LOPALO-878151 format. One record per residue: y negated, x, z of N, C-alpha, C, O, CB in turn. Coordinates in steps of 0.02 Angstrom, whole numbers, plus 50000, padded with zeros to 5 digits. Atoms other than C-alpha are relative to their C-alpha. Glycine has a CB too. Layout:
BEGIN
YXZYXZYXZYXZYXZ...
END
This chain:
BEGIN
499415004650007485214859150338499984994650062499814997450114500735004650000499995003749943485284844850464500735000350024501225002349992499724992949989499385001549974486624840750587500514996949967501114998549967499914996950047499405004150041487364827750478500325003249943500835001449915499744993549971499674996850070487584839650336500285006350020500455010249975499435001549936499564994449981488414853550446500784998049985501004992349977499895001650080499295002050009490274855950419500254999850059500035003750102500405004249959499775001749925491264849550567500675004950008501035005449959500214990850012499494995349964492554861750654500654995749991500674989549995499805001850088499375003849985494344857650647500194999050070499975002650115500545003449969499735002449931495174849650795500265005650032500685009050003500554994649998499714995549962495524861450927499735006849988499915011350026500674999649989500174993550015494604876050844499635003850057499695009950058499614999849939500334997149950493544879950996500525003750035500465009850036499614995350041499474997349952495024883951104500355006149970500535011150002500544994450017499754994850046495704893950955499635006350003499915011650017499984997649931500474995149995494094904550949500005004050065500085010150069499384997049991499964997549936494044906751131500695005850009500685011550033500074993350048499304995149987495924914151129499945006449966500045011749995500744996649970499874993250034495774926850984499325002349996499325007449962500374999849925500634997550000493874930251000499825004350063499305007550067499554994649993500224997549934494064936651187499965008149991500245010849943500534997650063500124993149989493594954851231500625002750000500705007749964499635001750059499404996449993495434958651280500475001449932500905005749926500404996150051499674999950068496024955451099499645005549961499995009849934499954992849960500344995650020494644965651033500045006850018500135011249976499544998350008499704994349969494914979251145500705003849980500755009749965500044997950060499404997850035496734980351096499995001949941500225007549927500414996150000500144998050065496334980150923499775007149990500045011249952499534995749976500354992350004495264995750944500305006050032500175011750014499335000050031499484995149969496495005151057500545001249943500765006849931500374996750073499414997850048497825003150920499695002749942499995007549918500504994149977500324995550056496635008350776499875007150018500035011849981499334997349979500104992149972496085024150884500635003149998500625008249962499725000850079499524997949982497765028050927500415002649940500615008349933500254995750039499734998550080498545027150746499675004349964499995007549921500004994249954500314994750035497325037650681500045006850033500105012050001499314998349990499814993849965497505050150823500575003449980500595009449967500084999050065499314997250016499335051450782500015002049925500425006349909500604994650016499994997050064498945053750594499615007350002499775012549974499684994749948500394992949998497735067250629500505005750042500565011450020499184999050045499344995749976499145075650738500555001949952500805007649954500374996350052499584999650050500285074050605499695005049937500055009149909500144992649980500204996250049499125081950477499855007450024499895012149985499444996849969500024992849973498795097150594500715003750001500745009950003499714999850075499464997149993500625099750600500345001349935500755005849927500354996550042499754998850072501015098050415499414998549955499364993549920500644995149981500545000250055499455100850319500114999949925499754996649887499625005350009499875001050055500245103750167500184992849960500124991249901500385004049999499885006650028500785086450153499614996649979499724991749943500244996650030500635005950012499045079750145499565004549955498955003649956499504996950082500414995950040498495093850016499774996149930500214993649894500415006749985500265003650068497485085949865499725004749956499505009449990499444994450011500504995650034496615096149723499294998750016498895003250027500074999449928500715001449996495045086149744499675002050061499075003150059499894993349992500224998149923494835090749935499765007249992499215008750016500664999650061500294993050011494615108849889499355000249969498955004149995500445004049959500625001550029493105103549769499504997750049498924999850042500084995149949500445003349949492275094449912499815005450063499265006250088500414993250029500244994849956492405108150033499595005749965499145008949993500605003150034500394994550028491795120149906499214997949980498775002149976500405002649935500695003150009490225108849866499675000550062499115003050064500004992849978500265000149934489975106850054499765007050015499205007450042500544997750051500224993949983489825125450074499365002049949498955006349964500625005049997500634998750051488545126149930499504996250030499004999650043500094997749919500335004249955487665112750020499635004750062499045006350069500554994750028500174996549934487665122450187499585006349987499095008150019500685002250039500444992750017487085139050103499294997349973498845001449968500425005649931500765001050029485495128750029500024999449921499504999849889499505006850021499964999550074486135127849846500044992949972500024991449913500635004349977499905008250028486325109049836500704999149986501145003349992499584998049925499265002450002487805099649801500275002849921500264998749875500054990250010499854998550059488445110349650500745003850009500925006250063499405004149967499424998350010490095115849601500095007049984500535010450010500244996149957499944993450021489775131949518499284999649962498954994449965500735002049953500574999350019488265137949425500074996949935499534995649909499765006650003500025004450070488785128949259500234992550016500224988549969500565003549937499975006549987489245112849349499544998550071499754999550128500794998150005500515000949946487705108249459499854992750017499434991750061499365003449980500035006049970487825089549473500744996949990500704990949976499404995749970499455001350010489725087349456500304995850049500804992850030500275005049990499715003049940490135079149624499734995250030499134996350039500085003750042500375004449967489715063849713499835003450064500215007150096500354993550007500274994249955488675071349836500034997150076500065001850115499175002349977499935001749946488775060749999500545002150049500385003350107499984995149991499574997049952490355066350077499975007050001499995009250059500654998049991500064992649977490215085650053499405000650034499395005350073500025005249945500654999649962488395082650121500264999750078500085003750121499454993349979499805000549927489345076050283500375005850022500285008450077500424993850012499504995049971490655089050289499495007050008499615011050053500755001349942500544995449990489105101550263499725000850074499665006250101499464997949956500315001049936488385095950426500545003650057500325005750111499874991450011499464997049959490065102850510499965007949997499955011950044500724997349974500084991650026489935120350418499415002050044499455007550071499795001449906500594997249971488175121250501500194999850075499885003350115499314995849982499885000349921488985116950674500545005350011500735006050068500274992350029499494994849988490255130650655500725000149978501125004749988500045000750061499455002450046491635122350555500075005549938499925003749881499834992149971500054996350055491895138450453500545001349943500405002249884499845005150023499474998150037493705141850389500134992849955499854987749974500645002950049499865006650024494395128150265500424996650033500484990750019500204999749942499475004849962495755122750388499444996150044499504990150056500675004550054500445003849946494175118850510499604993949958499494988149976499405005750039500375006450034493235109650375500414994749977500134989349966499615001749939499645004450008494825100650333500154995750067500314989850063500505002849970499865003949951495045095150497499384995750029499464990250054500305004250047500595003749993493205090450526499984993049948499734987649966499405005449984500165005250048493305079350367500604995150019500574989549995499985002749917499525005349971494865070450452499774996250051499894990250055500585002750024500335003949943493935066050605499424996349975499194991450004499785004550058500585006050034492535058750495500414994649970500224988849981499465003049931499585005150030493885049250401500184995350058499994989450056500655003149964499885004549940494505042150566499444996150036499514990550060500295004150049500685002949965492805038350636499804994149942499654988349955499285006950012500215006150060492445029050457500484994150008500374988150005500095002949914499295005350006494155021150469499894995450057499734989750041500865004150011500225004349944493865013650648499444995949995499454990450023499895003750051500585005150015492195006650593500154995549950499884990049952499385003249980499805004150044492964999550449500444994150039500324988350025500355004049948499615005449957494194989550570499474995950033499574989850035500515003350060500485004449959492734983050666499544997149959499304991749976499615003750052500395003450051491704979650514500474993749963500164988849942499765006149942499595005150030493204968350442500084995650045500014989950023500615002049974499935003849952493504960450600499284995350004499324989150009500185004550062500695003350000491534955550601499924996749938499604991449939499425005050011500215004750051491464949750432500634994449998500484988549989499865004249925499475004949994493194940750442499674993450046499714987550030500705003950039500215005449942492354931350602499534995849972499574989749974499675003150066500595004150040490754926650504500194995949961499914990549965499575003349961499865003250057491674920250349500474995250032500354989450014500255004549940499495004049988493154912150434500184998250072500624994250086500515002749969499765001749932493174912250625500365006250019500625010249980500474993450004499864994049982493654925150747500905000649998501145006250010499625001150072499284998650006495644922350726500015003949929500265009549928500494992850003499824996950070495624927250537499775006249997500085010649969499744996449940500214993449993494444941350578500455005350035500505011250018499414999550032499574994249968495614949650695500755000549966501115005549974500104998450084499374999250036497124946950597499905004749943500325009049928500264993349975500094995350071496394955450441499855007350035500095012250007499234997049941500144993849976495754969850554500705002950018500865008549997499494999550060499604996849974497294972150638500525002249940500915006849951500244996250056499584997550046498244973350467499795007349970500145012049951500064994849948500374993050018496894986950421500185005950046500265011650025499204999350005499934995949947497204995250583500745004449995500835010250014499944995450066499404997149990499004998250558500355001449922500895004149913500424995150049499694998950076499264998550359500185007749990499765012149995499414997749937499734994450004500335012750331499565005649940499375011449950500744998049985500304995650049499555018750162499205002250008498945007249985500094996649935500734998749983497715016850227500005005750066499535009650073499614992150023499954993849950498235028550379500125004749973499855009649998500435000350048499744994050029499065040550259499335002949970499185008849974500624998749945500744998450036497245040150161499695003150057499375008150041499534993049971500514996549955496415045150331499945006750022499495009350055500014997350050499884994149989497205061050334499875003949930499925010149931500655000450030500174995750053496745065650145499345001050003498994996550026500184997749938500774997950002495055074150127499744996949923499605000049872499915009850004500205001750066494595063049993499374993150021499264991350079500814997249948500665004749989493035049249974500174992850033499784989450067499644998349924499755008149996494165032649993499844997050067499754990950069500854999149990499805002949939494155030550179499284999750028499164995250067500585004250044500845001549998492115032950193499774994649959499304991049978499565006349974500275004850051491925021750042500154993350033499764988650034500355000849924499925008049976492895007250130499554998850053499374992950054500764997750027500535002349954491635007550278499334998449969498954994149992499895005150052500505002050030490325007950156499964993149965499454989649964499905004349963500005005650039490894994050053500094993050051499864987650033500615001049945499915004349962491374983450196499274998050046499114992350063500595002350036500775001749975489524985550279499654995149942499354989949957499515007850009500485002650033488774980750117500194992449999499744988350005499905003349933499795008149994489834963050116499864998450057499674992650055500734997849989500125003049947489544960950294499134997850011498874992950038500315004550051500785002049997487644961850279499944995149949499524990949965499455006349986499975005950048487864949850124500144993750032499814988750017500525000949948499725005249956488674937950237499504996850049499344990950054500565003050040500595000849964487354940150364499434995849963499164990749984499785006850015500645002950018486024936750247500154991949973499704987849980499655005149938499745007450009486994919550186499944996650053499774990750047500674999149981499915004849946487134913850353499455000150052499434996250099500635001250033500614999249966485434920350425499614993750015499374992650070499605004349962500445005949992484544903750394500164995550045499724992250073499934996649947499815004349954485594894150499500035003350081500014999750130500694997449974500134996449932485544907550653499384999350010499234999450070500175007350007500584999249970483734906650644499594992949968499104993349931499675007849982500075007750035483564885550600499104999549997498884997449944500464992350062500745000850019481524885550619499895003649950499625000649904499525001750049500194995450054481354900050506500204997849929499854998549879500295006750014499745003550043482434891550394499694994549954499614993849894500404998150030500445007050011481554875050397499315001049965499064997049925499824996550074500614998150029479984883450352499895004049935499375005849906499735003250045500004995450067480544892850205499955007050008499815010749961499444998549956500184993249980480414908650294500675004849967501205004149997499915000450094499414997050016481674920550195500065007650027500575010750009500074999549924500044993849976481324937050279500595003550031500735009350019499534999850040499364997249977482934938750380500455000149952500725005649946500284996750052499524999050056484044935750239499885005649945500305009649924500034993649965500184993450048483074947250118500105006250039500365010950010499205000249971499754992949962483244961150257500715001750003500865007650009499805000050073499414997749994485054960050263500355000049918500885002949907500374995450057499914997450077485214960050065499705006049983499925009849939499714995349951500184992350003484224974750078500385004850017500485009849981499515001650034499484996049965485454982350199500564999549960500905004749958500174997850072499415001250031486844975450089499805006749940500225011249939500114990749970500164996450056485974986349935500025006550032500345010649999499344998049964500114993549976485635001550048500805002950008500925008849993499534999750074499294998449995487655001850084500385000449935500865004149926500334995150043499764998550070488014999549902499855006749972500265010449945499714995249955500174993750035486885013749851500395007450041500585012650013499105000350002499634994249964487655025449985500705000349978500975005849978499994999350078499374999150022489365020449919500065002449926500605004549904500344993950011500004997650066488845024949740499955007850012500225011249968499394996749954500184993949974488345042049824500705003450010500825009449999499564999350067499324997449965490165043449892500454998449937500905002549928500264995550081499465001550043491125035249742499534998049931499314992249927500554993650035500545002150044489985035849576500244994249954499814990949924499755006049958499735004850036491175023849487499714992450011499744987749972500685000650013500315006249965490255010249604499264999049973498944994549999499985000950084500724999150017488525013549516499784993549979499194992249990499875005349945500175006050027488574995849432500244994750040500264988950018500234999549935499785005949966489254986449574499464997450023499484991450011500475000950050500625006049988487594979449637499884995249950499864989249961499295002950008500175005450065487224971949466500614995250000500514989249997499945004149916499495005749998489054964549473499954995550053500184989950040500665002350004499955003749928488794957149656499444995049989499514988949997499885005250074500675004749997487034950049631500064992549980499694988350004499445002949951500025007050014487634934049547500474997450051500444991350058500194998149926499575002549941488914931849689499534999250053499614994250086500605004850022500435001349940487534933549818499514995349987499264991750031499675005850025500595004950025486284923649709500314993250009499914988650021499745001349916499785006250001487534908949714499914996850068499914990750073500654999949977500025003049941487364906949895499305000450035499144997850088500525002950039500785000149976485524910749914499654992849985499844989649937499535006249957500395006150028484324895449909499745001049940499545006749928499464997850039500085000550068483914891149732499355003749985499335006949933500014992749976500664998050018482044896549742500025007550029499505010750019499384994950031500034993249967482474913649834500545004949969500695010249996500134999350080499424995750028483874920649715499695007349976499985012749978500404996049932500194994550039482664932149627499785005150068499805011250058499344997849938500124995949957482134938949801500615003450030500625009150052499634997050043499434996049969483824942049862500345005149933500695010049943500634993850035499724993950056484284951349692499485006150004499715011850004500024997049909500464994049991482724962649708500175003550062500215009650067499254997950001499894995549936483114966249885500605004149995500535009850017500074995750065499424996150012484844972749845499865006449954499985012249971500524995549967500224995050045484214982149695499555005550034499605011650028499644996849944500594994549965482774989749797500325005350056500185011250060499354995250045499554995749970484064995049929500375005349975500425010750005500364997050022499514996150017485235002649823499635007149960499825012949960500534995449955500284995050028484005011749721499585004850036499475010650016499694997649955500434995749949482905018149868500525005050028500275010550037499634995250064499444995249980484565027449930500115005149945500265010949961500694996150013499634998050051484995032949765499335005249979499475010849957500304993649945500504997150046483215039449705499945007850018499775011449971499274996150008500044992449981483225057749804500475003049942500285007449903500305002050086499464997550040484865060549706499795000049928499935004949894500624995850011500135001650067484225054549544499495005049976499515007649920499754992849993500544994550014482715066449555500195006550006499955010949970499454999650043499724993550004483675080649606500515001949940500585007749920500345001050063499534997750059484985079549461499435000649941499475005649904500684993849979500484998650050483465077149342499775005949996499655008349940499534996550003500264993350001482845093649403500565004049975500475007749927499745002650069499424995550022484595101649386500254999449934500495004449908500554999050039499684999850059485155095049226499464997349942499664996949884500684995650007500545001850037483455088849145500194993249960500004992149902499805006149954499885006350034484185070849113500194994550053500444996350106500575000949947499915005249947484365054149208500725000750025501104999849977499854992549974499285001149969486095054849313499934997350059499604999950104500435006050009500185003949925486205041949451500415004150055500165005350110500284990950003499634996449946487555051549543500255006349988500175010950028500534996650022499644994850021488515063849451500205001149929500344996149896500515000050034499705000250070489035070249285500845000450000501164999450051499685006549958499365000649986490795071449239500414994149965501014994249950500024999550068499685004450025491015055349168500325000849926500824997649910499624995250006499664998650058491355061748994500665002949985501035001349939499665003049974499114996949994493025072649034500314994550025500864993150001500215007050058499625004649980493445058449129500184993849961500654990049973499774998650051499935006350045493295045749000500495003849945500894999849921499174996549966499704996750051494125058648872500725001150034501215002349998499595006749978499214998549967495665060848995500194993349995500814993149997500095003250086499765006849995495795040248987500064997449928500384992349915499524995650044499945002750075495545039048788500095005449957499615008649934499374995949974499904994950061496355050848672500764999549984501164995750013499775008450021499245000750018498005053848590500535002850060501115000850060500135004449930499734997349932498595063148758500014995350044500504996250080499645005450030500155004149961498105048748859500624995850021500874993149971499494996949973499445005249982499595038048956499754995150060500154991550090500705004150025500145003549957498485029849074500025003550072499725001050120500394994849990499944997349934498865040849216499475006950003499335009249948500855001850015500364995449988497675055749288500285007049959500865008849969499955000250073499644993950042497935072049166499465003549976499375002549916500494998049936500534995850022496465083549147500285005549954500035006949900499635002950060499714993950031497545098149096500264997449928500495001749892500655003550049499725002850061498075087548944499475000149945499595002149888500264992850012500544999950047496465085848860499885005649949499955011649961499454999550035500304994350054495855094448698499304997549982499124992549951500495000849924500675001849999494125095748715499765001549923500015005749885499585004250059500274998050064493015094148559499615006650003499405008850056499554994749974500314994549998492225109648499499164999650037498794994750032500045002149926500625000349955490645114248612499605006449975499785012349978500195000450088500534993250022489125124848537500045004550061500285002550114499074997749984500104995549955488805140348633499384998850029498884997449997500075006249977500544999849969487705140148780499934990650007499404988550029499395005249955500095006349979487935120548792499844997450074500214999750118500524997549982500075000849934487285113548948500464994650032500754990849993499334998550011499645005249961488205102349076499974992649975500464989249959499735000150070500085007350032487415085549018500274999749938500704995349935499314997749992499844999050059487745089548839500784999849991501074996649947499715005849982499274998650003489545094748877500324991950012500804989549982500245006250067499775006849977489705076748960499884995149941500304990649934499584997550068500135005050048488945067248809500425002049937500604997349903499234999449986499524999050047490035076748678500784997950011501174996649965499965006749987499375003649987491605070948773500094992149997500574988949976500175002050062500135006850005490995054048792500114997949920500574994049904499254998550029499995000750075490745053548600500615000449972500794996449929499625004749967499334999150035492435060148559500494994650034500944992649998500305008050009499645004249987493255047448680499944994049968500444990749952499994999550053500035005750025492375033148609500144998749929500304993249907499474998150014499794999250070492655039048426500784997849993500984994149948499885007949977499215000750002494625039048468500074992950002500404989949960500425003650063499925006249989494425022348535499844994449956500144989049960499744999350045500215003350052493565014748394500445000949948500554996449908499375001549984499484999250060494855022848277500664996950024501074995549979500135008249978499445001549978496225017048377499994992650058500154992350117500245006950029500195005649937495814999648460500784996650032500904995050090499444992349960499215002749980497654993348476500195004650058500255001850113500655000949932499854995349953498095009948576499564999150062499794998850119499935006549970500475000649928496455008248692500194994850035500224995350096499224999049991499985006949953496824990248741500695000250025500754998150083499854992349958499454999649957498674993348775499875006050063500025004650121500655001849952500354995649940497975008448885499704996850048499854998350106499495004349980500435004449957496814996248964500494997350042500414998750101499564994449963499505002649958498354986849030500435003250038500625001150093500324997149972499584996049972499395000349065499515002950072499705002950131500255005849940500454996249933497945008949182499794994250066499674995950124499105003649963500045006049960497694990849266500714999950042500724999950104499874993149950499324999649971499554990949303499945005050052499895003350111500585001849948500094994349961499405007949375499724998750064500004999450119499625004449969500475001449942498025003249483500304996450057500354998650115499404996049977499735005149956498794988749563500794999650013501064994650037499764993749972499264999349991500674994749565500135000550068499765003950103500295005749966499784998649930501574993449730500415006950008500585009950059500454994050024499674992450000502405009149680499525004849989499035003549953500555001349944500434994650000501585026449704500185004849948500765006449935499985003250065499894995250059501335038449564499835007850013500055012149975499554997649940500474993649980500395053749635500595005850013500975005450061499454998450081499474994749986501535069549620499925003150070499355004150090499975005749946499944998949932502035075449797499774994650055499824995750115499645005750009500155006849957501465058449873500644993749985500634988250012499124996749970499565005850014502925047949810500595000350001500894998149952499934997749950499444998949986504485052249888500444993650008500124988350000499965003950051499615006749984505905038649924499804996150052499804990050045500665001150013500215002849938505315034750093499304995849991499194990050010499935006050051500655002550021503545032250032499934995449956499454991649956499655004249978499915006950054504005020549896500184994150034499914988650023500595000849944499805006549975504935009550004499484998050049499324992150054500705000150032500575003149948503585008750140499464997149954499164992149974499635006150054500595002450045502275006349985500304990749987499994985650003499945006049911499805006350023503324991249921500044995250056499874989450046500635000449965499835004749942503734983550091499324998050030499284992650059500485003750058500625002449977501924983150138499554997049944499174992449960499665005550034500435001550038501044980749981500094993449970499624989449966499935004649960499675006550021502104966249907499774993150037499504988350010500765000950011500235003949958501824956050061499344998050005499194992250022500165002150046500945000849979499794957650073499974996749924499614991849919499345009750017500275003250064499774952949883500294992649996499954988149972500215004549931499865006849987500784937849915499704995750041499594989950025500504999550015500445003749950499894932650066499304998249972499064992649973499905004450066500725001650016498134935549992500014994249943499574990049948499575007049973500045004950035498604924149842500144993050035500014987850004500395001549949499875005949958499074911149970499444998750036499314992850050500565000750046500765000749973497374914150050499574998549948499064995849969499715006450032500355001950052496604911449885500094992549987499634988449979500195004149943499925007850020497504894849852499684995550067499444989950061500944998049987500155005049943497074888450028499124998949994498804993950008500275003650086500834999550000495154893250000499814995249933499364991049933499675009449988500075004750050495344885349825500024992750001499724988549966500385001349963499635008249992496124869149880499434997350044499494991350055500934999350048500425002549957494544866949999500314996750054500064991450071499594996149972499805001549927495604864550160499565003450044499305008950033500725002250017500474997149965494604866650300500185005950035500745007150058499764995750040499994993149960494284883250377499505001550053498934999250057499925005649954500465000449938493614888450533499275004049997498905005650044500435003050062500664995050004492144898650451499354994950015498774997050021499915004149913500635002249988491054884450481499785000650071499254997650079499944993649978500394997549937490634889950660499545006049991499175008250035500505001950054500454994150021489754904250573499384996749981498875000249976500295004549938500675002750016488444891850527499975000349929499455002549903499405003950032499944998350060488994891850357499364995249956499204989549974500814998749981500465002850040487564887950212500115003049941500215009049938499335000550021499904996550065487784890950041499584995549950499884992649905500835000649979500525004750040486384881349956500124991050008500614988550035500105002549912500035007949989485994861049948500704999249968501044995250000499304995049959499365001650035487634861149832500604999150051501024994650051500165005849948499404999649939488794865549981500034994150046500554992050072499875006450051499845006449953488284850450082500184993849947500454988849971499254997650052499915005750051488454838849920500875000449994501214995349997499535001649917499434999750006490204846249900500435005550045500655010950024500025000649937499754995149945490954854550056500785003149984501045007950012500024995650075499314997250012492684856649978499995005349951500435009749949500494994949976500014995750060492144865849825499625007049998499895012349984499724996049948500294993650022490914878549816500035006150069500125012250061499144998249975499774994249950491114887849985500585003150001500575009150016499994998350059499364996950002493004890749969499925005349928500105011149923500644993549995500034995650068492664897349794499545005650005499695011249984499764995849938500484993349990491154908349837500225004550048499955010150049499284998550022499734996149958492174915049975500415004849956500305010949955500374996350050499534996250048493584920249844499585004749957499745010649956500424994949953500574996550037492144926549734499775006250034499875011650006499394995349993500244995049967491354937449865500615006150021500505012150015499644996650060499424995449987493034946149918500285003349936500395009449933500604996150036499634998150055493774947349748499605003349941499915006349897500344994249978500294995950045492274954149642500075006850005500235010049955499424998849998499934992349989492334971349707500715002149968500685007549938499975002150085499474999250024494214971149651499924998949922500045003749885500454995950035500135001750074493824962949477499705005049968499925006949913499604994249988500364995250036492454976449447500325006249995500255009449943499395000950026499664994250009493564991449495500545000249948500685005249916500265001650058499455001150041494934984949397499745000849926500085004349890500334993150014500344999650057493854983549243499795007549994499855010249939499434994949999500264992350008493165001649275500725004449976500795008449930499635003350086499614995050037494815008549270500554996849951501144998349943500355004750051499575002350073495484999049125499625004249953499925004049900499974990749973500404994850033494265011549042500205006650011500445010649970499344999650018499764993349975494555025949148500715000250021501074995250014499585002250058499285000349988496205031849208500244995650057499824994850101500245006850013499875003749940497135020849333500435003950044500785008550022500324993549986499614996849941497935026249500500034996350065499514993350078499705006550016499875003249943498495018849658499385001850048499184997850090500725002050028500574997549952497045029149745499514994749984499254991950032499695008149985500695003950014495685017849653500074993550035499524991350052499844998649918500035004749976496255002749728500094999350078500084993750104500344997249967499994999349931496425007949908499374997550045499454995550103500115006950010500605001449973494645004249950499874991949992499364989250014499465004549966499975006850015495004986349897500384996050043500234990250055500234999149941499405003249961496574982550008499694996450055499934990950066500555005450030500195003549947495464977850163499764992549984499814988050024499505003950033500225006350023494754963450067500574995849985500524989950000499575000649943499475004750010496414956650013500404999450070500754994450078500475002349938499855002049933496934959350204499624993750027499934989550060499845005750043500425006349970495594946150248500144993749971500104988450001499255000649990499805006550028496194934450108500774998150031500994992450035499995000649913499285001649967498034936950191499884996750068500234992050088500465007050011500105002849945497334933350348499784992650001499974989050047499605003950029500045006150010496724917750297500614995149984500594989149998499595000049957499305003550010498514912250244500215000650065500394995250090500555003449945499634999849939499124917650404499644995550056499964992650100500065007550023500445003449939497684909450515500184992649984500094988550029499085001749999499845007350009498294892350418500574998750032500724992750033500074997749932499405000649966499934895050517499894994750065499374995250096500225007450022500185002649938500074883050661500065004350055500515008550053500334994750012500024995649942499694891350833500254996250077499904991550096499205002650003499665003149946500684885750993499315001050050499075006650061500805004050024500594998549962499114881751111500295001650080500754998450104499444993349995499774998049932499314890351291499924994650040499504990450027499645005750030500025006249954499604878251429499765003250065499855009250076500764995850008500204997749936498854879651600500755001750038501304999550022499514994050039499384998549954500074886951736500104994050029499624990550045499935005850055499745006649957501074872551819499844994449962499834989049991499674998950075500065006250045500724861051682500764996949971501235000749958499505002449933499425002550015502104849551631500175001249919499705002049881499974992750021499954999050073502884852051456500014992949974499994992649913500635004349977500135006050026502804833551435499304996750006499194990849991500464996350026500605003049991501014831551474499615000149935499054997649932499635003250054
END
C-alpha cells in the first residue's frame, strides 16, 4: 500500500496517543487489575462457600486423576467427559503439593487471576492495534474492574482462562492483518510468511480454547471467513489453512487420546448428548437442569460414546416432533444468555442483581454506540496501527474497515449465541464475550472530545 493510499490520522491524534499510551497509564492499569484480583482472592479465602459451584468439584476430581497418571477421566465409566486443559493446569499444582481440595481451589483462583491480568494486557494490545492506544486502555480498564468478571475470577471454572485464549486468538489475527504494513518490503514482494505465522498462532490459541471450552470447537471455521476478508485475495487459502493447522495441531493429542479411550472420534470431550437432551425435551425451559432429564432406555453395558449418541438422537427426535417449542426455546435460551439479570441459584441476590444491571446495561448501550460509529465510517485512530484490509479498503476507506472490525469483535458473540440457542442458555456463557463488548464500548467513549493538556504557564487564551 503506497503512502497515498494509507489512511490519514485524525487531527491531534499524535498527542492523544502519547497521552494515553504512556507507560504511566499502562502501569496504573496493571496495578489496578492486580489489586482488584488480589482483593477478590482474599474475599474467596474468607468466604469460600460463596464461590462454590458444582462444576468446580468435577474439575478438581479430574485434575487428581491426571496427577495420578489416569488421564482426564471423571470415573471409570466417564473417561472423556471433561474439557481437559483446565484440569491439566490444576494437576500441575497437585504435583507441586497443593493436595487438599481447598488448596487446589486456591491454586485455581491464582491461575484465574494470572489469566485475568493477561487478558487485561491482551485487550489493551488488541484495542491499541485496532483503534489506537486510548481505546485500548479504556477497554482494558473496564475489563480490569468489571464486577461480574472479577466475581468469575474467584469461581473455579473455565471462563477466565478461556477469555485469555480468545483474546490471544483475536490479537494474533489482528497482527496477521497488519503484519504486511509493519514489514513493508516483505509485503511489497508478496511475502506472506509473517501474516501466516500470526494466523497459525491464532489457530493454536483457538485450539487451546476448544480444549478449555469444547463448545468452541467450530469457532475456527466460523472465524476463517472474517479473517479471510482481511487477507490479500491471493492469500486467503493460506490464512485459512494456517488457522486450521494451528487449531488441529494442538487438539490432535487429545483427539488421539479420546479415540484410544472411547474408540471414536471425539474432538474435546463427550457429554454433548446429555447436554443436548437437557436443552431439548418436554422438561426443558432454557435453563440448566440435568436433574430434570428423563433419559432414554440404555442397553446394558452401553459405552460412554453410545450413551452420548442415544441422548443426542432422543433430543433431536423431540425437536423434530415439536419444532414450535424448540424454536421458542431457542429464543428463551438466547435471552437468558444475554440477560442483564443473573439466574444461577445462590449467585443472584438482590445486590448482585443491582450490580449486574447497572454494569451490563451501560456496556450494551455503549457497545451499540461503538458499532454505530464504526458502521458509519467515522474516522477512528486505528489507522496508526498500519491498517490494511485488502485493496478494497483503499478504494472505500469508510466502508470495509469499520464493518470488518465489527465482524471481528462480534463474530464470537454470534457464534456462542447460536450454540446456546441449541444448548441451554446462561449468563455464564456470555462472560467470555464481554471483553469484546468492552472494546466496542471503548470505541464509543474514545469518540468523546478530550481536553488537551496545556503546558504549564500557558495562557488560556493562547
